[in-house]
TINU-539571 format. One line per field, with one value per residue (C-alpha): residue number from 0; chain; x, y, z; residue in one letter. Coordinates in Angstrom, 1 decimal. Example, Ala and Ser with C-alpha at 12.3 -4.5 7.8 and 13.67 -1.06 7.14 Angstrom:
2
lumdo	(0	1)
lofi	(A	A)
c1	(12.3	13.7)
c2	(-4.5	-1.1)
c3	(7.8	7.1)
martor	(a	s)
This chain:
283
lumdo	(0	1	2	3	4	5	6	7	8	9	10	11	12	13	14	15	16	17	18	19	20	21	22	23	24	25	26	27	28	29	30	31	32	33	34	35	36	37	38	39	40	41	42	43	44	45	46	47	48	49	50	51	52	53	54	55	56	57	58	59	60	61	62	63	64	65	66	67	68	69	70	71	72	73	74	75	76	77	78	79	80	81	82	83	84	85	86	87	88	89	90	91	92	93	94	95	96	97	98	99	100	101	102	103	104	105	106	107	108	109	110	111	112	113	114	115	116	117	118	119	120	121	122	123	124	125	126	127	128	129	130	131	132	133	134	135	136	137	138	139	140	141	142	143	144	145	146	147	148	149	150	151	152	153	154	155	156	157	158	159	160	161	162	163	164	165	166	167	168	169	170	171	172	173	174	175	176	177	178	179	180	181	182	183	184	185	186	187	188	189	190	191	192	193	194	195	196	197	198	199	200	201	202	203	204	205	206	207	208	209	210	211	212	213	214	215	216	217	218	219	220	221	222	223	224	225	226	227	228	229	230	231	232	233	234	235	236	237	238	239	240	241	242	243	244	245	246	247	248	249	250	251	252	253	254	255	256	257	258	259	260	261	262	263	264	265	266	267	268	269	270	271	272	273	274	275	276	277	278	279	280	281	282)
lofi	(A	A	A	A	A	A	A	A	A	A	A	A	A	A	A	A	A	A	A	A	A	A	A	A	A	A	A	A	A	A	A	A	A	A	A	A	A	A	A	A	A	A	A	A	A	A	A	A	A	A	A	A	A	A	A	A	A	A	A	A	A	A	A	A	A	A	A	A	A	A	A	A	A	A	A	A	A	A	A	A	A	A	A	A	A	A	A	A	A	A	A	A	A	A	A	A	A	A	A	A	A	A	A	A	A	A	A	A	A	A	A	A	A	A	A	A	A	A	A	A	A	A	A	A	A	A	A	A	A	A	A	A	A	A	A	A	A	A	A	A	A	A	A	A	A	A	A	A	A	A	A	A	A	A	A	A	A	A	A	A	A	A	A	A	A	A	A	A	A	A	A	A	A	A	A	A	A	A	A	A	A	A	A	A	A	A	A	A	A	A	A	A	A	A	A	A	A	A	A	A	A	A	A	A	A	A	A	A	A	A	A	A	A	A	A	A	A	A	A	A	A	A	A	A	A	A	A	A	A	A	A	A	A	A	A	A	A	A	A	A	A	A	A	A	A	A	A	A	A	A	A	A	A	A	A	A	A	A	A	A	A	A	A	A	A	A	A	A	A	A	A	A	A	A	A	A	A	A	A	A	A	A	A)
c1	(3.2	2.7	-0.6	-2.0	-0.7	-2.7	-5.8	-5.5	-4.8	-8.0	-10.1	-8.8	-9.3	-13.0	-13.8	-11.8	-12.3	-10.0	-8.4	-7.4	-6.1	-3.9	-2.5	-1.6	-0.1	2.3	3.4	4.0	5.7	8.1	9.1	9.5	11.5	14.0	14.8	14.4	17.9	18.0	14.7	15.9	19.2	17.3	14.9	17.7	19.5	16.3	15.5	19.0	18.4	15.0	15.8	19.6	22.1	22.7	19.1	19.9	17.3	14.5	15.5	15.5	12.0	10.8	12.1	10.2	7.0	7.2	7.0	4.1	2.2	2.7	1.3	-1.8	-2.0	-2.3	-5.1	-6.9	-6.5	-7.9	-11.1	-12.2	-15.5	-16.3	-16.1	-19.5	-20.8	-20.7	-17.1	-16.1	-18.1	-16.5	-13.0	-12.1	-11.9	-12.1	-10.3	-10.3	-13.2	-14.0	-10.7	-11.7	-15.1	-13.6	-11.1	-13.9	-15.9	-13.2	-14.3	-10.7	-10.5	-8.4	-5.0	-5.0	-1.4	-0.3	2.7	3.6	2.7	-0.1	-2.6	-2.9	-4.9	-7.5	-7.6	-8.4	-11.2	-12.7	-12.5	-14.0	-16.9	-17.8	-19.3	-17.1	-15.5	-12.1	-9.0	-5.6	-2.3	-0.7	2.3	1.4	2.7	4.9	2.9	-0.4	-2.4	-1.2	-1.8	-5.4	-5.9	-4.9	-7.0	-10.0	-9.6	-9.4	-12.5	-14.3	-13.8	-14.8	-11.2	-10.5	-7.0	-4.7	-1.4	2.0	3.1	0.6	-2.4	-1.2	-2.9	-6.2	-5.3	-6.0	-9.5	-10.1	-9.2	-11.2	-14.3	-13.6	-12.9	-10.4	-6.9	-4.8	-1.0	1.7	4.5	7.4	8.8	9.5	8.5	8.5	12.3	11.5	11.7	13.6	16.3	15.0	15.8	14.2	15.2	18.2	19.6	19.1	16.6	14.7	11.0	8.0	7.1	3.7	1.6	3.3	3.0	-0.7	-1.4	0.5	-0.9	-4.6	-4.9	-6.1	-5.1	-2.9	-4.6	-2.3	-4.2	-3.0	-4.6	-2.6	-3.0	-3.5	-2.4	-5.8	-5.7	-8.2	-7.3	-7.1	-7.9	-6.6	-7.1	-4.5	-5.0	-4.8	-1.7	-2.9	-1.0	-0.1	-0.5	-0.7	2.8	5.5	8.3	11.0	11.5	7.8	7.6	10.4	8.8	5.5	7.3	9.1	5.7	4.2	7.5	7.6	4.2	5.3	8.4	6.2	4.2	7.2	8.9	5.9	5.2	8.4	7.1	4.4	6.6	6.9	9.8	11.8	14.3	17.0	15.9	19.3	22.5)
c2	(-7.1	-6.5	-4.7	-7.8	-10.1	-7.9	-8.2	-12.0	-12.1	-10.1	-12.2	-15.4	-13.9	-13.0	-16.5	-18.9	-19.7	-17.6	-20.8	-21.7	-18.2	-18.4	-21.8	-20.3	-17.2	-19.4	-21.4	-18.2	-16.5	-19.3	-19.2	-15.4	-15.5	-17.9	-15.5	-12.2	-12.0	-8.3	-8.2	-11.1	-9.2	-6.0	-7.9	-9.6	-6.3	-4.8	-7.9	-8.1	-4.7	-5.8	-9.3	-9.3	-10.5	-13.7	-15.0	-16.4	-19.3	-16.9	-14.4	-17.0	-18.2	-14.6	-13.8	-16.8	-15.9	-12.2	-13.2	-15.7	-13.2	-10.5	-12.8	-13.3	-9.6	-9.1	-11.6	-9.8	-6.5	-8.0	-9.2	-5.7	-6.0	-9.1	-7.2	-7.6	-7.3	-11.1	-11.2	-8.7	-10.7	-14.0	-12.8	-9.6	-9.2	-5.5	-4.3	-0.7	0.6	2.9	4.7	5.6	6.8	8.9	10.5	11.5	13.1	15.8	17.1	17.8	14.8	11.7	10.7	6.9	5.8	2.4	0.7	-1.7	-4.6	-7.2	-5.9	-2.1	-1.9	-4.4	-2.6	0.7	-1.0	-2.4	0.9	2.7	0.2	1.6	4.6	7.6	9.4	7.8	9.3	7.7	9.2	6.9	6.9	6.8	4.0	5.1	3.1	4.8	1.6	0.1	3.3	3.4	-0.2	0.4	3.6	1.7	-1.1	1.5	3.3	0.0	0.0	3.7	4.8	8.3	8.6	11.6	11.5	12.9	16.4	19.2	17.0	16.8	20.2	18.4	16.7	19.9	20.2	16.5	16.9	20.2	18.2	15.7	12.9	10.1	10.5	7.3	7.4	4.7	5.9	3.4	4.6	8.1	8.6	12.4	12.9	15.3	12.8	13.3	11.1	9.5	6.6	3.4	0.1	1.8	3.2	6.3	6.0	8.6	8.4	10.5	13.5	14.0	12.5	14.7	17.8	17.3	16.6	19.6	22.0	21.0	19.5	16.2	13.1	10.4	7.0	4.0	1.2	-2.2	-5.2	-8.3	-11.7	-14.6	-18.2	-19.2	-16.4	-14.3	-10.8	-8.6	-5.0	-3.0	0.7	1.8	4.8	8.1	10.3	13.8	16.9	19.1	22.3	23.6	24.3	23.9	23.6	21.2	19.6	19.0	17.4	15.0	14.3	13.4	11.2	9.3	8.5	6.9	5.3	3.4	2.0	0.8	-0.7	-2.8	-4.2	-4.9	-6.7	-8.8	-9.6	-9.4	-12.0	-9.5	-6.4	-5.7	-3.3	-4.5	-1.7	-1.0	1.3	1.7	2.5)
c3	(-24.2	-20.5	-21.2	-22.9	-20.1	-17.6	-19.8	-20.0	-16.2	-15.5	-17.8	-16.1	-12.6	-13.4	-14.8	-12.6	-8.9	-6.6	-5.4	-8.9	-9.5	-6.4	-7.4	-10.8	-9.1	-7.1	-10.2	-12.3	-9.3	-8.8	-12.5	-12.5	-9.3	-10.8	-13.7	-11.8	-10.5	-10.0	-8.1	-5.9	-5.2	-4.2	-2.0	-0.2	0.4	1.9	4.0	5.4	7.0	8.3	9.5	9.9	7.3	9.3	8.8	5.4	5.5	6.7	4.0	1.3	2.3	2.5	-1.0	-2.4	-0.6	-1.6	-5.2	-4.5	-2.4	-5.0	-7.7	-5.5	-5.0	-8.7	-9.1	-6.2	-8.1	-11.3	-9.4	-8.1	-9.9	-7.7	-4.4	-2.8	0.7	0.8	-0.2	2.5	5.1	4.2	3.5	5.4	9.2	10.0	13.1	14.5	12.3	15.2	14.7	11.1	12.3	15.1	12.7	10.3	13.0	13.3	9.8	8.5	6.2	6.9	5.5	5.2	5.5	4.3	2.7	-0.1	2.1	2.2	-0.4	-0.1	-3.4	-2.2	1.2	-0.7	-2.5	0.7	2.4	-0.6	-0.4	3.0	1.2	2.1	-0.8	-1.4	-3.2	-3.6	-4.7	-7.3	-9.6	-13.3	-15.4	-18.3	-20.9	-21.4	-22.0	-18.8	-16.9	-18.2	-17.3	-13.7	-13.5	-14.8	-12.3	-9.4	-10.7	-10.7	-6.9	-6.6	-6.0	-7.3	-8.6	-8.0	-9.9	-8.8	-9.7	-10.3	-9.4	-5.8	-5.2	-5.3	-2.0	-0.1	-1.5	-0.8	2.8	3.1	2.0	4.8	2.3	2.6	1.1	0.8	0.5	0.7	2.9	2.5	-0.9	-2.3	-5.9	-5.9	-5.5	-2.7	0.2	3.4	4.9	8.1	10.3	9.0	10.7	12.2	8.9	7.0	4.1	1.9	2.7	1.4	3.4	1.8	4.6	7.1	4.9	4.2	7.9	9.3	6.7	7.0	10.5	9.1	11.2	9.8	10.1	9.5	7.9	6.5	4.8	5.7	4.1	6.5	5.9	4.7	2.1	4.0	5.3	8.3	7.6	10.6	11.3	13.8	16.2	14.3	14.6	15.3	14.2	17.2	15.2	11.6	10.6	7.9	10.5	9.2	12.6	13.1	9.6	10.5	13.9	12.2	9.7	12.5	14.1	11.0	9.9	13.2	12.5	9.1	10.6	12.9	10.1	7.8	10.7	11.4	7.7	5.7	3.2	2.2	1.7	-2.0	-2.4	-5.4	-5.3	-2.8	-0.1	1.5	-0.4)
martor	(m	l	y	y	l	y	k	i	g	r	r	l	a	l	k	a	r	i	e	t	c	y	r	l	a	v	i	l	a	d	i	y	c	f	f	a	w	n	d	r	r	n	l	r	a	n	l	e	v	v	l	g	a	n	n	k	k	l	i	d	r	c	i	r	d	v	f	r	n	f	g	k	y	l	f	d	f	f	r	f	s	k	i	t	d	e	y	i	k	n	t	i	t	v	k	g	r	e	n	l	d	a	a	l	v	k	g	k	g	v	i	l	l	s	a	h	i	g	n	w	e	l	g	a	a	i	i	a	s	f	g	h	p	f	h	a	i	v	m	s	h	k	e	k	k	i	n	n	f	f	v	e	q	r	q	t	a	k	i	n	v	i	g	l	g	a	q	l	k	k	c	f	s	v	l	k	k	n	h	l	l	a	i	v	g	d	r	d	f	s	n	h	g	i	k	i	n	f	f	g	r	s	a	i	m	p	k	g	p	a	i	f	s	l	r	t	g	a	p	i	l	p	v	f	l	i	r	k	e	d	d	k	f	d	l	t	f	e	k	p	l	e	p	k	r	t	t	n	d	a	s	e	i	k	n	t	m	s	q	y	i	s	v	i	e	r	y	v	k	s	h	p	d	q	w	y	v	f	r	k	l	w	s)
């Protein structure tokens, strides 16, 4: 059923104006939000840690807007085949592009670190359009048809997909070729994450970005695509985090994680209404 809804959504997104798609996204999101009790509960638990449990009105508004922005995120994802130079010029403001160029000059590949915030999928598509080989670590969907649908959409935007598990070995060759490797760093899907301080409380976060950086010497470049009030976007490349040395040392792994987790915290704090984590991060 979900597969066919995605197919219908993509057909609509490709035929209708983006403003119409966004209006429909808000309507459908409000309906879904009303019935998605478990998702609302988990969002509230996470946002109480980020914003403080006493900010009930702000949290209520953020929960509503998270669903609305996620609905818009999906329509953006469905429209990958419509990404053109003109679309980028009219819709995307790129900040810190020089940080990406400087990181690539080192020749060790670049680990693009983002989070489930704004529209990381569209951000990947925009960066891939710059022309440098782009690879992204993604979690496979349990249903094969849906997984193939998502893979096809990413391939439309020249995003090469690397799955979890044994495929992760490809990441080392990707970086060795001085390619781009994209990872989201605010949720652990591997069951091998490390407990680390996140908004003042212990949470299990993925160590992959730190591992790849410390083993290969590739810099970690935080990058985020954030939606603005007019439904245009800021694509921001932060300054790269350079590994001090090539190592597997546990303390250095945790230290590297702390550096990029602090960047993620800053963006989540600034844009809690665009942070799409529908499972509890803190127990």
